[in-house]
C-alpha positions in Angstrom: 117.2 84.5 141.1 113.9 86.4 141.0 112.1 86.5 137.6 112.3 89.7 135.6 108.8 91.2 135.5 109.4 92.7 132.1 110.3 91.0 128.8 113.6 92.0 127.3 113.2 94.9 124.9 113.7 94.1 121.2 116.6 96.1 119.7 115.5 98.3 116.8 116.8 100.8 114.4 116.2 104.3 115.8 113.1 106.0 114.2 115.1 108.9 112.6 117.2 106.4 110.6 114.7 103.6 109.8 112.0 106.0 108.5 114.3 106.5 105.5 115.4 102.9 104.7 113.8 99.5 104.0 116.1 97.5 106.3 114.4 95.5 109.0 113.2 97.6 111.9 113.5 95.0 114.7 117.1 93.7 114.9 116.5 90.5 116.9 117.7 89.2 120.2 121.3 88.4 120.8 122.1 84.9 122.2 122.4 86.2 125.7 119.1 88.2 125.5 117.3 85.1 124.2 118.5 82.8 126.9 117.7 85.4 129.6 114.2 85.9 128.2 113.7 82.1 128.1 114.6 82.0 131.8 111.4 83.9 132.4 109.2 81.0 131.3 107.6 79.1 134.1 107.3 75.9 132.1 103.6 75.5 133.2 102.4 71.9 133.1 99.1 72.8 131.4 100.9 75.0 128.9 98.1 77.5 128.2 100.3 79.3 125.6 100.1 76.3 123.3 96.3 76.5 123.2 96.7 80.1 122.0 98.9 79.1 119.1 96.9 78.2 115.9 99.5 75.7 114.9 100.1 74.4 118.4 103.8 74.8 118.7 105.2 73.1 121.8 106.2 76.5 123.3 107.4 75.3 126.8 109.4 72.5 125.1 111.3 74.7 122.7 111.9 77.4 125.4 113.3 74.7 127.7 115.8 73.8 125.1 116.7 77.4 124.6 117.4 77.8 128.3 120.0 75.1 127.9 121.4 76.7 124.8 120.3 73.7 122.7 119.3 75.8 119.8 119.2 72.8 117.4 116.9 71.0 119.8 114.6 74.1 120.1 114.3 74.3 116.3 113.5 70.6 116.0 110.6 71.0 118.4 109.3 74.1 116.6 109.6 72.5 113.2 107.4 69.6 114.2 104.4 71.9 113.9 105.5 75.1 112.2 106.6 75.3 108.6 107.5 79.1 108.8 109.0 79.9 112.2 111.2 82.8 111.0 108.1 84.4 109.5 105.8 83.7 112.4 108.4 85.1 114.8 108.2 88.4 113.0 104.6 89.0 111.9 102.3 86.9 114.1 100.1 88.8 116.6 101.5 87.0 119.6 100.0 89.5 122.0 96.5 88.3 121.1 97.5 84.6 120.7 100.1 82.6 122.6 101.4 85.5 124.8 97.9 86.4 125.8 97.6 83.0 127.5 101.0 83.2 129.2 100.8 82.6 132.9 103.6 85.2 133.5 101.3 87.7 131.9 98.8 87.4 134.8 100.9 89.6 137.0 103.8 90.7 134.8 104.6 91.0 131.1 104.3 87.7 129.3 107.3 85.9 128.0 108.4 87.2 124.5 107.4 84.0 122.8 107.5 85.4 119.3 110.9 87.0 119.8 112.3 83.7 121.0 110.8 81.8 118.1 112.4 84.3 115.7 115.8 84.0 117.5 115.8 80.2 117.2 114.7 80.3 113.5 117.3 82.9 112.6 120.0 81.1 114.4 119.2 77.9 112.6 119.0 79.6 109.2 122.4 81.1 109.8 124.0 77.7 110.0 125.9 76.3 107.0 124.3 72.9 106.9 120.6 71.9 107.2 119.8 68.2 107.3 117.3 67.0 104.7 114.5 65.0 106.3 114.5 61.3 105.3 111.1 60.9 103.6 109.7 57.7 102.1 107.5 58.6 99.0 104.0 57.1 99.3 103.2 57.4 95.6 100.4 60.0 95.9 100.3 63.4 94.2 98.7 66.6 95.7 98.5 70.0 94.1 98.6 73.2 96.2 97.2 76.4 94.6 98.9 79.5 96.1 102.3 79.8 97.8 101.2 82.0 100.7 101.3 80.8 104.4 98.4 78.4 104.1 99.7 76.8 100.9 103.3 76.5 102.1 102.2 75.0 105.4 99.9 72.4 103.7 102.6 71.6 101.2 105.3 71.2 103.9 103.1 68.9 106.1 102.1 66.7 103.2 105.7 66.5 101.9 106.8 65.2 105.3 104.2 62.5 105.0 105.7 61.3 101.7 103.3 63.0 99.2 104.6 64.4 95.9 103.5 68.0 96.3 103.5 70.7 93.6 102.7 74.3 94.5 101.3 76.6 91.8 101.9 80.3 92.2 100.4 83.0 90.0 103.2 85.5 90.5 106.8 85.2 89.5 108.1 84.7 93.1 106.8 82.2 95.7 105.5 83.5 99.1 102.1 85.0 98.4 101.2 87.8 100.7 104.5 87.3 102.5 106.4 88.8 99.5 103.9 91.1 97.9 102.0 92.4 101.0 104.4 92.7 103.9 107.2 95.3 103.5 110.9 94.4 103.7 111.3 96.4 106.9 108.9 94.1 108.7 109.7 90.8 106.9 112.9 90.6 104.7 112.2 88.8 101.5 115.4 86.7 102.0 113.7 85.1 105.0 110.7 84.0 102.9 113.0 82.8 100.1 115.0 80.7 102.6 111.8 79.1 104.1 110.7 78.3 100.5 114.1 76.7 99.7 113.9 74.5 102.8 110.5 73.2 101.6 112.0 72.5 98.2 114.9 70.7 99.7 112.4 68.4 101.4 110.7 67.6 98.0 108.1 70.3 97.4 108.0 71.5 93.8 107.1 75.1 93.2 105.8 76.3 89.8 105.5 80.1 89.4 103.7 82.1 86.7 100.8 79.7 86.7 97.4 81.2 87.2 95.0 78.5 88.2 91.7 79.3 86.5 93.5 80.7 83.5 96.7 78.7 82.8 95.2 75.5 84.3 91.9 74.7 85.9 91.2 72.7 89.0 89.7 70.0 86.8 92.8 69.9 84.6 95.0 69.4 87.7 93.0 66.2 88.5 93.4 65.1 84.8 97.2 65.5 85.3 97.2 62.9 88.0 96.8 64.9 91.2 94.5 63.1 93.6 93.7 66.1 95.8 93.9 69.9 95.5 94.3 72.5 98.3 93.3 76.0 97.4 95.2 78.7 99.4 94.9 81.6 97.0 94.4 84.3 99.7 92.3 87.4 99.5 93.9 89.6 96.9 90.8 91.5 95.7 90.9 95.0 97.2 87.8 96.7 98.7 87.0 100.3 98.1 84.6 102.7 99.8 82.6 103.6 96.6 82.9 107.3 97.3 83.4 110.0 94.6 86.9 110.4 93.3 88.2 106.9 93.8 89.1 106.7 90.1 91.4 109.7 90.2 95.1 109.4 89.4 97.0 108.9 92.7 94.4 106.7 94.3 95.7 103.2 95.1 94.5 100.1 96.8 97.0 99.1 99.5 97.4 95.8 97.6 98.6 97.6 94.5 100.7 100.1 96.4 102.5 97.4 98.5 102.9 95.0 95.6 104.5 97.7 93.4 106.9 98.5 96.2 107.6 95.1 97.8 107.5 92.8 94.8 108.2 95.1 91.8 110.9 97.2 93.6 109.2 100.5 92.8 111.5 102.2 95.4 114.5 101.9 93.0 115.7 104.9 91.1 114.5 103.6 87.7 111.8 101.1 88.5 110.1 98.9 85.9 106.8 99.4 87.7 106.6 103.1 88.9 104.7 104.4 91.8 103.9 108.0 93.0 106.4 109.1 95.5 106.7 112.2 97.7 104.1 114.8 98.5 101.4 114.2 101.1 99.7 110.8 101.5 96.5 109.7 103.2 96.1 106.1 104.1 92.5 105.1 104.8 92.2 102.2 107.4 93.5 101.1 110.7 94.8 97.6 110.3 98.3 96.2 109.8 98.0 96.7 106.1 97.3 100.4 106.6 100.4 100.7 108.9 102.5 98.9 106.2 101.3 101.3 103.5 101.8 104.4 105.6 105.3 103.4 106.7 106.2 102.4 103.1 105.0 105.8 101.7 107.2 107.5 104.3 110.2 105.5 103.2 109.4 106.3 99.5 109.9 110.0 100.3 106.5 111.3 101.4 106.8 114.6 103.2 103.7 113.9 105.4 101.6 110.7 105.9 98.2 110.6 107.5 96.3 107.5 108.8 92.6 108.3 108.4 90.5 105.9 110.6 86.8 106.2 111.5 87.2 104.8 115.1 89.4 105.7 118.0 92.8 104.4 119.1 91.2 101.7 121.3 89.5 100.2 118.2 92.6 100.2 115.9 92.9 96.6 114.7 96.6 96.9 113.9 99.2 95.3 116.2 100.2 97.5 119.0 103.9 97.2 118.0 103.1 98.3 114.5 101.1 101.3 115.7 103.9 102.3 118.1 106.5 102.0 115.3 104.4 104.1 113.0 103.9 106.9 115.6 107.7 106.9 116.4 108.4 107.4 112.7 106.1 110.4 112.5 102.9 109.0 110.9 100.0 111.5 111.7 97.0 109.6 113.0 93.7 111.3 112.2 91.3 109.2 114.2 87.5 109.4 114.4 87.5 110.7 110.8 85.9 109.1 107.7 86.5 110.0 104.1 83.4 111.1 102.1 85.1 112.3 98.8 88.5 112.3 97.1 89.1 115.7 95.4 91.0 116.2 92.1 92.4 118.8 89.9 90.3 119.7 86.8 90.9 122.4 84.2 87.8 122.2 81.9 89.2 125.0 79.7 92.2 122.7 78.7 91.4 119.0 78.7 95.1 118.4 77.7 96.4 119.8 80.9 98.6 117.0 82.4 97.4 117.8 85.9 93.8 116.9 85.1 92.4 114.0 87.0 95.1 114.0 89.8 94.3 113.9 93.5 94.4 117.2 95.3 92.8 116.4 98.6 90.5 114.1 100.6 87.3 115.4 102.2 86.5 113.8 105.6 83.8 114.1 108.3 84.4 113.8 112.0 82.9 110.8 113.8 81.8 109.9 117.3 81.3 106.5 118.8 77.7 105.4 119.3 76.1 102.1 120.3 77.9 98.8 119.9 77.5 97.0 116.5 77.0 93.2 116.0 80.7 92.6 116.8 80.5 94.5 120.1 82.5 97.5 118.8 81.0 101.0 119.2 79.6 102.1 115.9 81.1 105.3 114.5 78.5 108.0 113.8 79.1 111.1 111.6 79.0 114.5 113.3 76.8 116.8 111.2 78.5 119.8 109.8 82.0 118.7 110.8 83.5 118.1 107.3 87.0 119.3 106.5 89.7 118.7 103.8 93.2 117.3 104.0 95.5 118.5 101.2 97.1 115.3 99.8 98.5 114.1 96.6 98.0 110.4 97.1 95.3 108.3 98.7 95.8 104.6 99.6 92.7 102.5 100.5 93.5 99.9 103.1 90.0 98.8 104.1 90.3 95.1 103.5 90.3 92.6 100.8 88.1 89.8 99.5 88.9 86.4 97.8 89.5 86.6 94.0 86.5 85.0 92.2 88.7 83.5 89.4 88.8 79.9 90.8 85.2 79.9 91.8 84.2 81.1 88.3 86.2 78.3 86.6 85.4 75.4 89.0 82.0 73.8 88.7 80.3 72.9 91.9 82.6 75.0 94.2 80.4 76.8 96.7 81.2 80.2 98.1 79.6 82.5 100.7 78.2 86.0 100.0 81.7 87.5 100.6 83.3 85.2 98.0 85.0 83.0 100.5 85.1 79.3 99.7 82.8 77.3 101.9 84.5 74.4 103.7 83.8 72.1 106.6 85.8 71.8 109.8 88.5 69.7 107.9 88.8 72.2 105.1 86.9 70.2 102.6 85.0 72.2 100.0 81.8 71.2 98.1 84.0 69.3 95.6 85.4 65.9 96.5 89.1 66.0 96.9 89.2 69.8 96.8 90.2 71.5 100.1 90.8 75.1 100.9 92.0 77.3 103.8 93.4 80.7 104.8 92.2 84.0 103.5 90.5 82.3 100.5 88.0 81.0 103.0 87.9 83.6 105.8 88.8 86.8 104.0 91.8 88.7 105.1 93.2 87.4 108.4 96.5 86.6 110.1 99.5 84.6 108.7 99.3 82.2 111.6 95.6 81.5 111.2 96.2 80.7 107.6 99.0 78.3 108.5 96.6 76.6 111.0 94.1 76.1 108.2 96.8 74.6 106.0 97.8 72.1 108.7 94.1 71.1 109.2 93.7 70.5 105.5 96.9 68.6 105.2 95.8 66.1 107.8 92.3 65.8 106.2 93.9 65.2 102.8 96.2 62.5 104.3 93.1 60.8 105.8 91.2 61.1 102.6 93.9 59.6 100.4 94.7 56.8 102.8 91.0 55.8 103.0 90.5 56.3 99.2 
């Protein structure tokens, strides 16, 4: 039978329906679709796709099992290297990682590796019984700070090796950016909760509402008997443009906006944590977080949502699939435009006027692409005299985040770079003995799978360190 040149389409909710609900957009492959897509895999001996995966999942191995409908066997192979397969199958940028290396992709569309990983993980999670791994405790204790993808991965790998691992999470729900940053329609919170429960079944303890640097310090963790600490606190400190009007009512960081919606359920009729809904919204930025914020604003009832980005469509850093979904849902892309001021209502004759200080618009300037910058991307250059105003009620800044300085400021001898990222060596070791770090706390905002890769590297290094110690 000749190979299908195109990957099987992912079933989705229709745009007209999904733009008004928070249910997952992508519905997942059926069993028949998954097996048919698996048949497209050439099972290459050199497996270039594996090299494209930051956690080195044995991709040809699990797909071979899938072809045979051995879904348990496929999951066993994935779980040897990936702690969060149901998450990765949904949010990883496969098109620039494993699928970009797929041999099928040389002439045709690459195999839908991410979609197949998601199918296997969802099938496995739907089963009634999940075996608990037989683990022999080794008598050593390790603390993990942060329950995002890097922390959960490090914790899971160490638990499998027999370590008593405790994960400390500042928020009231475990999952880090997976629960506060990524919307329900892209990653259902039940999926994250199930992945966390699987780790707990295998011995990982999770302590929520513990802010390391406030509730406890790194030094106090060592005093409590932990022999090594992994810092996976992410990059939750939002960046702003420092333009006039950013302190107006109705200006949010994407972090705050998404946390209020995703974690605090601000979309409910009578939320504990309210959020501005409706009206016209401008989201500044072009990454995945900007797409998440724009699509969330739409679902919260916005009548019109703009993406304002200073480069062109070719330079948009967001995943192609997320951009396509946003466009299908009616998000208005204003590319090659850059904000210069946020405008607000002011009635100097009546300072008690309740409308004082609220956003009324965003003033932008048109851009053109000039010479390449240090990263090889053409630098956006303002076009003199091209300023214009968008009438909006809400502005959401989605221009990146930085690591929170709390742990650095409360941990003596912990070195950071000029961006606030913790400095580590190739094994994830910081400037403090026994203290390791990885993920966004080191690199700044990056992908879920790269953070998981850093967690795996650190787990191996911690194991080597404690064995030799």
